[in-house]
C-alpha positions in Angstrom: -21.7 -10.9 13.1 -19.1 -13.1 11.5 -16.5 -13.0 14.2 -16.3 -16.8 14.6 -15.6 -17.3 10.9 -13.1 -14.4 10.8 -11.2 -16.0 13.8 -11.2 -19.3 11.9 -9.8 -17.6 8.9 -7.1 -15.9 11.0 -6.1 -19.3 12.4 -5.8 -20.6 8.9 -3.6 -17.6 7.8 -1.4 -18.0 10.9 -1.0 -21.7 10.0 0.3 -20.6 6.5 -2.8 -20.8 4.4 -3.5 -18.2 1.6 -6.7 -16.3 2.6 -9.1 -14.6 0.3 -12.2 -12.7 1.3 -15.1 -11.4 -0.8 -15.3 -7.6 -1.2 -18.0 -5.5 0.3 -19.6 -4.4 -3.0 -20.3 -8.0 -4.1 -21.6 -9.2 -0.7 -25.2 -9.4 0.4 -24.0 -9.4 4.0 -20.5 -8.2 4.6 -20.2 -9.3 8.3 -17.6 -12.0 8.2 -15.4 -10.6 5.4 -15.4 -7.2 7.2 -14.4 -8.8 10.5 -11.7 -10.9 8.8 -10.2 -7.7 7.1 -10.4 -6.0 10.5 -8.4 -8.8 12.1 -5.8 -8.8 9.3 -6.8 -12.4 8.5 -7.0 -11.8 4.8 -4.3 -11.8 2.2 -6.5 -10.6 -0.7 -9.9 -9.1 -1.0 -11.7 -9.6 -4.3 -15.2 -9.7 -5.8 -17.2 -12.8 -5.7 -16.6 -13.4 -9.4 -12.9 -13.0 -9.0 -12.4 -15.5 -6.3 -12.0 -18.6 -8.6 -9.3 -16.8 -10.6 -7.5 -15.7 -7.3 -7.6 -19.3 -6.1 -6.3 -20.6 -9.4 -3.5 -18.1 -9.4 -2.5 -19.0 -5.9 -2.4 -22.7 -6.7 -0.4 -22.1 -9.9 2.1 -20.0 -8.0 2.5 -22.8 -5.4 3.0 -25.4 -8.1 5.6 -23.3 -9.9 7.6 -22.4 -6.8 6.9 -25.4 -4.6 6.0 -22.9 -1.9 2.8 -22.3 -0.1 0.2 -20.4 -2.1 
């Protein structure tokens, strides 16, 4: 379960995207995030409520440095 989404996330990471996955404790179903972590497709694993802050931080870092988040 979740292998197709995890492979898509891996493709994004390989293309230079910043990847974030929801942690197991805040998931109802941990299928895709587990598979993404297993594939090493994830830069950061955080709770559902922490995802907005992680995204904001990544964008702010990109703006400050001019580099990819």
